[in-house]
C-alpha positions as CSV (number, residue, x, y, z in Angstrom):
1,M,-18.0,-8.4,26.3
2,A,-20.3,-5.2,26.4
3,A,-17.2,-3.0,27.3
4,A,-14.6,-4.7,24.8
5,M,-17.4,-4.1,22.0
6,A,-17.7,-0.5,23.3
7,V,-13.9,0.1,23.0
8,A,-13.9,-1.6,19.4
9,G,-16.8,0.7,18.4
10,T,-14.6,3.8,19.2
11,A,-11.8,2.5,17.2
12,R,-13.9,2.5,14.0
13,G,-13.0,5.8,13.0
14,Q,-9.1,4.9,13.4
15,E,-9.8,1.9,11.0
16,S,-11.6,4.2,8.6
17,L,-8.7,6.5,8.5
18,E,-6.2,3.7,7.8
19,R,-8.3,2.6,5.1
20,F,-8.6,6.4,3.8
21,N,-4.8,6.8,3.9
22,R,-4.0,3.6,2.0
23,E,-6.7,4.6,-0.6
24,L,-5.1,8.1,-0.8
25,E,-1.5,6.9,-1.1
26,A,-2.6,4.3,-3.9
27,I,-4.3,7.3,-5.8
28,R,-1.3,9.5,-5.4
29,R,1.1,6.7,-6.8
30,D,-1.2,6.1,-9.5
31,T,-1.9,9.6,-10.9
32,R,1.3,11.2,-9.8
33,L,3.2,13.0,-12.8
34,N,6.8,12.1,-13.4
35,T,8.4,14.7,-11.1
36,G,12.0,14.0,-12.0
37,E,12.3,11.0,-9.8
38,N,12.9,8.7,-12.7
39,V,14.5,11.1,-15.2
40,P,17.5,9.3,-17.2
41,A,20.9,10.7,-17.2
42,G,22.0,11.7,-20.7
43,Q,24.0,14.9,-20.2
44,R,27.0,15.5,-18.2
45,A,25.1,17.6,-15.9
46,L,21.3,17.4,-15.4
47,I,19.5,19.8,-13.3
48,D,15.8,19.3,-13.0
49,Y,13.4,21.2,-10.6
50,G,9.8,22.1,-10.6
51,G,6.6,21.2,-9.0
52,Y,2.9,20.7,-9.3
53,L,-0.6,21.7,-7.7
54,S,-3.3,19.4,-7.1
55,L,-6.6,20.3,-6.1
56,N,-8.6,17.3,-5.0
57,Y,-12.1,16.3,-3.5
58,F,-13.2,13.0,-1.8
59,S,-16.5,11.7,-0.8
60,I,-16.4,8.7,1.0
61,D,-19.1,6.4,2.7
62,D,-17.9,4.7,5.9
63,R,-19.0,1.3,7.2
64,D,-21.7,2.8,9.4
65,G,-23.5,4.6,6.5
66,G,-22.0,8.0,7.2
67,N,-20.4,10.1,4.6
68,H,-17.3,12.0,4.8
69,G,-16.5,14.9,2.4
70,L,-13.0,16.2,1.9
71,R,-11.3,19.0,0.0
72,N,-7.6,18.6,-0.3
73,M,-4.8,20.7,-1.9
74,D,-1.3,19.3,-2.4
75,L,1.7,21.7,-3.3
76,I,4.7,19.6,-4.1
77,G,8.2,20.8,-5.3
78,Y,11.0,18.7,-6.2
79,G,14.7,19.0,-7.4
80,H,16.9,16.5,-9.2
81,V,20.5,16.6,-9.9
82,N,22.4,13.9,-11.8
83,L,26.3,14.3,-12.5
84,D,27.5,12.2,-15.2
85,G,24.9,9.4,-14.4
86,V,27.1,8.7,-11.4
87,H,26.1,10.8,-8.7
88,E,22.3,11.6,-8.4
89,F,20.5,13.7,-5.7
90,F,16.6,13.9,-5.5
91,A,14.3,15.5,-3.1
92,R,10.6,16.1,-3.0
93,Y,8.5,18.0,-0.6
94,R,4.7,18.1,0.0
95,T,2.6,20.6,1.4
96,S,-1.0,19.5,2.0
97,Y,-4.3,21.0,3.4
98,Y,-7.1,19.0,4.3
99,D,-10.6,20.8,4.8
100,Y,-13.2,18.4,5.8
101,N,-17.1,18.9,6.0
102,T,-18.0,19.7,9.5
103,G,-17.7,16.7,11.6
104,D,-16.4,14.6,8.9
105,S,-12.7,14.0,9.7
106,F,-11.9,10.3,10.7
107,D,-9.9,11.2,13.7
108,G,-11.8,14.1,15.0
109,E,-9.0,16.6,14.5
110,G,-10.8,18.4,11.8
111,D,-9.0,20.6,9.2
112,R,-5.4,20.5,9.2
113,W,-1.9,21.5,7.3
114,E,0.5,18.6,6.8
115,F,4.2,19.2,5.7
116,R,6.3,16.4,4.4
117,L,9.7,15.5,3.1
118,E,8.5,12.7,1.0
119,R,11.8,11.7,-0.8
120,A,15.4,13.0,-0.1
121,Y,18.4,10.5,-1.4
122,Y,21.6,10.2,-3.0
123,R,22.5,7.4,-5.2
124,F,26.1,6.6,-6.5
125,D,26.2,4.1,-9.7
126,L,29.8,2.3,-10.1
127,Q,29.0,1.1,-13.4
128,R,28.5,4.5,-14.8
129,Y,31.5,5.6,-13.1
130,L,33.6,3.0,-14.6
131,N,32.2,3.5,-18.1
132,L,33.1,7.1,-17.8
133,H,36.6,6.4,-17.0
134,G,37.2,3.9,-19.7
135,N,36.5,0.6,-18.0
136,P,33.2,-0.5,-19.4
137,T,31.6,-3.4,-17.8
138,N,27.9,-5.0,-18.0
139,N,27.9,-5.6,-14.3
140,D,26.9,-2.7,-11.8
141,L,26.7,-1.8,-8.0
142,A,24.6,1.1,-6.9
143,I,24.1,2.5,-3.5
144,Q,21.2,4.6,-2.7
145,V,20.7,6.2,0.9
146,G,18.2,8.6,2.3
147,R,14.4,8.7,2.3
148,Q,13.0,6.4,-0.7
149,L,10.0,4.3,-1.7
150,V,10.9,0.6,-1.6
151,Y,8.7,-1.6,-3.8
152,W,9.4,-5.4,-3.8
153,G,7.7,-7.8,-6.6
154,N,3.9,-7.3,-6.9
155,G,3.9,-5.1,-3.7
156,L,2.4,-7.9,-1.4
157,V,5.0,-7.7,1.4
158,L,6.8,-4.5,0.9
159,S,5.8,-1.0,-0.4
160,E,7.0,1.7,2.1
161,T,8.9,4.9,2.5
162,L,12.0,4.0,4.5
163,D,14.8,6.1,5.9
164,G,18.0,4.1,5.1
165,G,19.9,2.4,2.3
166,L,19.5,0.3,-0.7
167,L,22.4,-1.7,-2.2
168,D,21.9,-3.1,-6.1
169,V,24.3,-5.4,-7.4
170,V,24.1,-6.7,-10.8
171,Y,26.3,-9.9,-12.0
172,G,25.3,-11.2,-15.5
173,P,21.8,-12.4,-15.3
174,L,21.5,-11.8,-11.4
175,A,20.3,-8.8,-9.7
176,L,20.3,-8.4,-5.9
177,Q,18.6,-5.7,-3.9
178,I,19.5,-5.4,-0.2
179,V,17.5,-3.0,2.1
180,A,18.0,-1.7,5.5
181,G,15.7,0.9,6.8
182,V,13.0,2.5,9.1
183,T,9.6,3.7,8.1
184,A,9.2,7.4,7.9
185,P,7.6,8.9,10.9
186,Y,4.5,9.9,9.3
187,T,3.7,6.2,8.0
188,V,0.1,5.0,9.0
189,D,0.6,1.7,10.9
190,F,-1.4,-1.4,10.1
191,D,-2.2,-1.9,13.9
192,T,-4.8,0.9,14.4
193,S,-5.3,-0.1,18.1
194,R,-1.7,1.4,18.8
195,P,-1.4,4.9,20.1
196,D,0.0,7.4,17.5
197,F,-0.5,4.8,14.7
198,D,-1.3,7.4,12.1
199,D,1.4,9.8,12.6
200,H,4.3,8.1,14.6
201,T,5.4,4.6,13.3
202,R,8.8,3.0,13.8
203,R,9.3,-0.3,12.1
204,A,12.4,-1.6,10.5
205,F,13.2,-3.7,7.5
206,Y,16.2,-5.7,6.6
207,G,16.4,-8.2,3.9
208,G,17.5,-9.1,0.2
209,L,15.7,-9.8,-3.0
210,L,17.6,-11.9,-5.6
211,T,16.3,-11.8,-9.2
212,F,17.3,-14.0,-12.1
213,N,16.8,-12.6,-15.5
214,V,16.1,-15.2,-18.2
215,G,14.9,-13.8,-21.4
216,Q,11.5,-11.8,-20.7
217,H,11.2,-13.7,-17.4
218,H,12.3,-12.4,-14.3
219,P,11.9,-15.1,-11.3
220,Y,12.9,-13.8,-7.7
221,A,13.2,-14.9,-4.1
222,Y,13.4,-12.8,-1.0
223,G,13.8,-12.9,2.5
224,L,12.6,-9.9,4.8
225,I,12.7,-9.2,8.6
226,Q,10.4,-6.7,10.2
227,R,11.3,-5.4,13.6
228,D,8.9,-3.5,15.8
229,Y,10.3,-0.4,17.5
230,N,6.9,0.6,18.9
231,Y,7.2,-1.6,21.7
232,D,7.5,0.9,24.3
233,E,4.0,2.0,23.8
234,T,0.8,1.3,26.0
235,A,-2.8,1.5,25.4
236,I,-5.3,1.5,28.3
237,N,-8.8,0.9,27.3
238,G,-11.1,0.4,30.5
239,P,-9.8,-2.4,32.5
240,Y,-7.4,-3.8,29.5
241,T,-4.1,-2.6,29.3
242,T,-2.3,-3.5,25.8
243,Q,1.2,-3.5,25.0
244,F,2.6,-3.9,21.3
245,D,5.4,-5.9,19.8
246,Y,4.8,-7.5,16.3
247,N,8.0,-8.7,14.9
248,S,7.7,-10.6,11.6
249,Y,9.8,-12.2,8.8
250,Y,8.8,-13.1,5.1
251,L,10.1,-15.7,2.9
252,G,8.8,-15.2,-0.7
253,L,9.1,-16.5,-4.3
254,G,7.6,-14.7,-7.4
255,S,8.3,-13.9,-11.1
256,N,7.3,-11.3,-13.4
257,G,7.7,-11.0,-17.2
258,A,6.0,-11.7,-20.6
259,L,4.6,-14.9,-21.9
260,S,4.2,-13.4,-25.3
261,D,4.0,-10.2,-26.9
262,K,0.4,-9.5,-25.6
263,I,0.5,-11.6,-22.5
264,S,2.5,-10.2,-19.3
265,Y,2.2,-11.8,-15.8
266,G,3.3,-11.1,-12.2
267,I,3.0,-13.7,-9.3
268,E,4.2,-13.8,-5.7
269,A,3.7,-16.1,-3.0
270,T,5.1,-15.5,0.4
271,Y,5.2,-17.2,4.0
272,E,5.1,-15.0,7.1
273,G,6.6,-16.1,10.3
274,G,7.7,-14.5,13.6
275,H,6.3,-13.7,16.7
276,A,3.9,-11.1,18.2
277,L,2.2,-10.0,21.6
278,S,-1.3,-11.9,21.9
279,N,-4.7,-10.0,22.9
280,S,-5.0,-8.3,26.2
281,F,-8.4,-9.9,27.0
282,I,-9.9,-13.3,26.7
283,Q,-13.6,-14.2,26.3
284,N,-15.1,-17.6,27.8
285,G,-18.9,-17.9,26.8
286,T,-20.4,-14.5,27.8
287,T,-17.6,-13.6,30.0
288,V,-14.6,-11.2,29.0
289,S,-11.8,-10.6,31.5
290,P,-8.2,-9.1,31.0
291,V,-5.4,-11.5,30.5
292,A,-1.7,-11.5,30.5
293,Q,-0.2,-11.2,26.9
294,R,2.2,-13.6,25.6
295,H,4.4,-13.9,22.9
296,D,2.9,-16.1,20.2
297,S,4.3,-17.5,16.9
298,I,3.1,-16.2,13.5
299,S,2.2,-18.7,10.6
300,A,0.5,-17.3,7.8
301,F,0.6,-16.9,4.0
302,G,-0.2,-14.5,1.3
303,L,-0.4,-14.7,-2.5
304,D,-0.9,-12.2,-5.5
305,A,-1.2,-13.4,-9.0
306,R,-1.6,-11.1,-12.2
307,L,-2.4,-11.2,-15.8
308,D,-2.4,-8.6,-18.1
309,Y,-3.6,-8.9,-21.8
310,L,-2.4,-6.0,-24.3
311,F,-4.3,-5.7,-27.8
312,N,-1.4,-3.6,-29.1
313,D,-4.0,-1.4,-30.9
314,V,-3.8,2.4,-31.2
315,R,-6.0,2.7,-28.4
316,K,-3.4,0.9,-25.9
317,T,-6.2,-1.5,-24.8
318,R,-5.6,-3.9,-22.0
319,L,-7.5,-6.3,-20.0
320,N,-6.4,-7.5,-16.4
321,L,-7.0,-10.3,-14.0
322,E,-5.9,-10.5,-10.6
323,A,-6.3,-12.9,-7.6
324,I,-5.4,-12.2,-4.0
325,V,-5.2,-14.8,-1.1
326,A,-4.2,-14.0,2.6
327,T,-4.9,-16.2,5.6
328,G,-6.8,-15.3,8.6
329,D,-7.1,-16.4,12.2
330,R,-10.3,-18.0,13.8
331,D,-9.7,-16.8,17.4
332,R,-9.0,-13.2,16.6
333,F,-11.4,-10.4,16.8
334,H,-9.6,-8.1,14.5
335,T,-7.4,-9.3,11.7
336,S,-4.4,-6.8,12.3
337,N,-4.8,-5.1,15.7
338,T,-2.9,-6.3,18.9
339,F,-6.1,-5.2,21.0
340,G,-8.7,-7.9,20.0
341,G,-5.9,-9.8,18.5
342,N,-4.5,-13.3,18.6
343,R,-5.8,-15.5,21.8
344,P,-2.8,-15.9,24.0
345,G,-1.2,-19.4,23.8
346,T,-2.3,-20.2,20.0
347,D,-0.4,-19.5,16.8
348,D,-1.3,-16.4,14.8
349,H,-2.4,-17.3,11.3
350,S,-3.4,-13.8,10.3
351,F,-1.3,-12.4,7.5
352,N,-0.2,-8.9,7.8
353,G,2.2,-7.6,5.2
354,F,3.5,-3.9,4.5
355,G,2.6,-3.7,0.8
356,L,0.3,-1.7,-1.2
357,I,-2.3,-3.8,-3.3
358,D,-5.4,-2.5,-4.9
359,T,-8.4,-3.7,-3.0
360,G,-11.0,-1.2,-4.4
361,L,-12.0,2.3,-3.6
362,A,-15.2,1.8,-1.5
363,F,-14.4,-1.4,0.4
364,A,-10.8,-1.2,0.3
365,P,-10.0,-4.0,3.1
366,P,-6.4,-4.9,4.0
367,V,-5.0,-7.9,2.6
368,S,-5.7,-10.1,5.6
369,N,-8.2,-13.3,5.5
370,L,-9.1,-12.4,2.1
371,F,-9.9,-14.2,-1.3
372,V,-10.2,-11.5,-3.8
373,L,-10.8,-11.7,-7.5
374,R,-10.3,-8.6,-9.8
375,A,-11.1,-8.1,-13.7
376,G,-10.8,-4.8,-15.4
377,G,-9.4,-2.9,-18.4
378,S,-8.4,0.3,-19.9
379,T,-8.3,2.0,-23.0
380,F,-7.7,5.4,-24.9
381,P,-10.8,5.7,-26.8
382,F,-10.1,8.7,-28.9
383,P,-6.3,8.4,-30.2
384,E,-7.0,10.4,-33.4
385,Q,-8.8,13.3,-31.6
386,R,-6.3,16.1,-30.6
387,M,-7.9,17.4,-27.5
388,L,-9.0,13.6,-26.4
389,K,-6.0,11.6,-27.6
390,R,-4.7,11.3,-24.0
391,L,-8.0,10.6,-22.5
392,Q,-7.7,7.2,-20.6
393,V,-10.9,5.3,-19.2
394,G,-11.2,2.0,-17.5
395,G,-12.7,0.1,-14.9
396,D,-12.3,-3.0,-12.3
397,V,-14.7,-5.5,-10.9
398,F,-13.9,-6.9,-7.6
399,L,-15.3,-10.1,-5.9
400,F,-14.5,-10.1,-2.1
401,N,-14.6,-13.4,0.1
402,K,-13.1,-14.2,3.6
403,L,-10.5,-17.0,3.1
404,T,-11.6,-18.4,6.4
405,E,-15.3,-17.7,7.2
406,Q,-14.9,-18.0,11.0
407,A,-12.0,-15.5,10.9
408,P,-12.4,-11.6,11.2
409,I,-11.3,-8.9,8.9
410,D,-11.2,-5.4,10.0
411,E,-14.6,-4.8,10.5
412,F,-17.4,-6.9,12.4
413,T,-18.5,-9.9,10.0
414,K,-20.8,-13.2,10.3
415,K,-19.6,-16.4,9.9
416,S,-19.7,-16.4,6.2
417,H,-17.2,-16.3,3.3
418,Y,-19.2,-13.7,0.9
419,L,-18.2,-10.2,1.6
420,G,-19.5,-8.6,-1.4
421,W,-18.8,-7.1,-4.8
422,E,-17.7,-3.6,-6.0
423,P,-17.5,-2.1,-9.6
424,D,-14.7,0.8,-9.8
425,I,-14.5,3.1,-13.0
426,F,-11.8,5.7,-13.5
427,T,-10.6,8.4,-16.0
428,N,-7.3,10.0,-16.5
429,W,-7.0,12.9,-18.9
430,Q,-4.0,14.8,-19.5
431,I,-5.8,17.9,-21.0
432,T,-2.6,19.8,-21.9
433,E,1.1,19.3,-21.1
434,D,0.6,20.8,-17.8
435,V,-3.0,20.0,-16.8
436,T,-4.3,16.7,-15.7
437,L,-7.8,15.4,-14.7
438,A,-8.2,12.3,-12.6
439,V,-11.6,10.9,-11.5
440,R,-12.3,7.6,-9.4
441,Y,-15.5,6.0,-8.5
442,G,-16.3,2.9,-6.6
443,L,-19.7,1.3,-5.3
444,F,-19.3,-1.6,-3.0
445,F,-22.4,-3.7,-2.5
446,P,-22.1,-5.7,1.0
447,G,-22.5,-9.7,0.9
448,G,-24.0,-11.7,3.7
449,A,-20.7,-11.7,5.8
450,I,-20.9,-8.0,6.5
451,A,-22.6,-7.3,9.7
452,G,-24.7,-4.4,10.4
453,D,-25.6,-2.0,8.0
454,H,-26.0,-3.4,4.3
455,N,-26.4,-0.2,2.4
456,T,-24.2,0.4,-0.5
457,R,-20.9,2.4,0.0
458,Q,-19.6,4.8,-2.3
459,S,-16.3,6.4,-2.9
460,L,-15.5,9.4,-5.2
461,F,-12.2,11.1,-6.0
462,I,-11.8,14.0,-8.3
463,G,-8.4,15.6,-8.8
464,L,-7.1,18.4,-11.0
465,T,-3.4,18.8,-11.3
466,Y,-1.3,21.6,-12.8
467,A,2.4,21.0,-13.3
468,F,5.1,23.7,-13.4
């Protein structure tokens, strides 16, 4: 057992890296300026291009009480061409530099440059084509191919950048989206025990989402198949040889819309099935020994429910409530990894999706074996002040629990439900048309289920963006 725990200890930096990358992606999506990706077509030919420079600072406490300091620069350029609203081309490229304090990088690789083609797609819209040629219709068929962000429902199951295609069909009140694609190579995987999990991930997604639009309500159902193309990889940790093969499917129901002019909602529930390779070691009492891996069945569940109240005042004040539920597995050592994963010969009840849901800044656990409650709000406090009218402030309070007290999360815990609580605050200030300031601060207070260090964990993000 000591050998297995030692190997698990070396993986903590990898798990911190996965958490950090998830937080960074969430912040980028939340604070990204409109860079032409959603510009509507209104002219015969629309050509839009530009870029923005972001200077960011991070200060993050890890689970062992250490602090990581990072200065990050992002330089982004984009181009968007739209012809008649029928043919659309979009591309966005990011150049990033990561400057860590000495010894603070999560993977030990230190400072580095990073170059990514984030988006590059072509879209054809048949409805606009027919309207342009004198055959108006309310139905539509659109095809989009290339590298694109695919976000379904509340983001519980799917929120990934994929290389592939989207087919959108609208027929009366029905809307169908079909997806087929493979993750962009730079995608960070949820299984941090897999070699190259942080820079070379190959997972394919095939599925369809059907929405029925009824007034202000948009109920939907989906089926999604995920196939693991990383099965040729092997990790050797001391006496343990681990192979990887996690193939899942998701059947989901949900709805989003408005209950009144002040109350909006979103709810999504999903069942996860499939099969995956089990753990490569087994524990009997105090003895730990290698074991042959098996393909075991997956049977898990996830839920996300949100409620927003809009005051409809000049300050655009809103309040938010959210509940997140995801099942765990009692015989796992780690909630998402193959090494330390499901005990051979048993069903795997640990939920593992590919979405992106806000679980705080400082703690930020993956959505697996969790019961999380979030309450928050935001407002523009000075709508009449010229310099401050685009200053938004807000915050959230999270209450974290394990759904199954005997099951693990992605760090060592005790047999207890209560993981802790966390207040987060944020500020978004568009100082001028071209300059935006974003600040995020979170403070996690560990609960009785957290093993080891019970010191508070802080996370600070400051970002200044100049658009051109």
